[in-house]
N, C-alpha and C positions, 0 to 999 in steps of 0.2 A: 503493502500501499503504501507505504514511504515514496520506494522506486517513481510511483505514478504520480505523485504530488509533484514530485522535483521535474519530473520530464515535463508538468505542465506549468510550473511555473516556468523554469528554460525555455522553453513553448511559448509562450504569456513574452516572457523577456525578449529574445527572438524579434516578437512579429512588434512590441512596442520601437525598439532600437529601428528595425528596416522603416519602418513607416515615420519616421520619423528625418529620415536622412533627407537633405534637398539633392533633388535629380540635375535642376535646372545649372548647368556649368555649363559657360561657354568660354571657351580660348581665342584671340586673338592668329589672326594666321599671316605670319610670319612672312612678306617673298624674300624668296634668294637665292631665286634666277634671273636677274635682270631681263628684258625685252631685248632682245636680240633676232634679226634675221641670216642664218646662215646660208651662206652659196655654197654648190662644190657641181664646181663642173669635170662632167666624164666624158671618154674620148667611145665613140662608137656605140653609144649602146650596153658598153658593159660599162658601169657602176662603180665594179673590184678595176679601174686603171681609169686613174685619174690623172689630171691636167695640171702638173708645180708651173706654175709662174705662165698663167694663164693670164690675160687681162680682162674684165670685164668689166662693160658698161652700163648701170644702175638709171636709168628714167623713169617717169611717173608716164600712164597715160591719160590725156584727155577725158575725162569721162563726156565730157559733152557731143564731141564725135568720134573718138576712139583712138586720133593721134599721138603718138606719140609725142613726149615734151621734150623738145631738146633747147639747149643742149643739156646732155645726164648732168643728173644731179651726185653720180660719183662712180668715178672709175677709178678702180682697186684691182690687186693682184695678189693668185690664190697663191698660198704657202705651199710650201712641199709636199702636205695630203692631197694641195688639190681645191683646199676651200678659205674661202673667205669669210669674214664675219664684220656684219652692219653691228654698231653699236647703238641704245637708243636716243642715243646723245643723235646723233649720225641721222636717223630718221624722223627725229622732229625737225629737220633740215628736210625732208620729201615729206613726212605727211606729221600737220603742224597741231595740237591738241585742239578737235571740234569744240564745239559749242554743245553743253550738255546732252550728258542723252545718245549721243550720235558716235556714232565708232569712230577709229579712228584707221584710215586704209584710204586702197584704192587699189586699182591695177596697176602691176608694176613690166618694165617691160625690161629684160635683161640680156646682153647681146656678149658673148664671149668669145675670146680666139686664143687662140694657141700659142703658147710663151715662141714659136718658131713660124707666124701667120700662115702657116698653108691650111690648121681646121677652125671654126667657126662654128655658128649656132646661136640661136633665140630661143627667149623664154616667153611668154604674157603666161601672169599669173594673178588674182587676186590675192589683194596683205591686207591683211586688220591686226592690228597692231594691240597687243592683248597687255593688262598690267604688270604679267611676267611672262618669263617663258621664252625658251626658242622657238624661234619657226625655221623649219629646213627648207630652199630650193634646190632640184637639181637641175642642172642643165647642161645636154649632150652636143658636143662637138663635135660635126666629119668632115 
């Protein structure tokens, strides 16, 4: 009988303790990856074969008529692994912060040439800059 009474008391205390716990918890999300745009230049459709020291011109496309806005905003060279990175500061030059509630972005035109200028390729792609994270674009040159 004593064992049953202890079990009931222990069960009651457990219910009281669990029912009094506050479960409304909020955690701040910290951005650990600043926004960036990474461009990879690869050769002849083989994404494993990258083009080092390729020149990439990045231009904005006019939303009104779809034409490429010249001159390009950035001309950069890929590194030894065939990639380049546009930082958030560079992206802000292309796509300034819009009015409240509007996404920042638009269409971009990528024009890439190999280091020896024998291979080239282009890509048109929509881009929306998020508050954090990396975006990747792959440009094929042939």
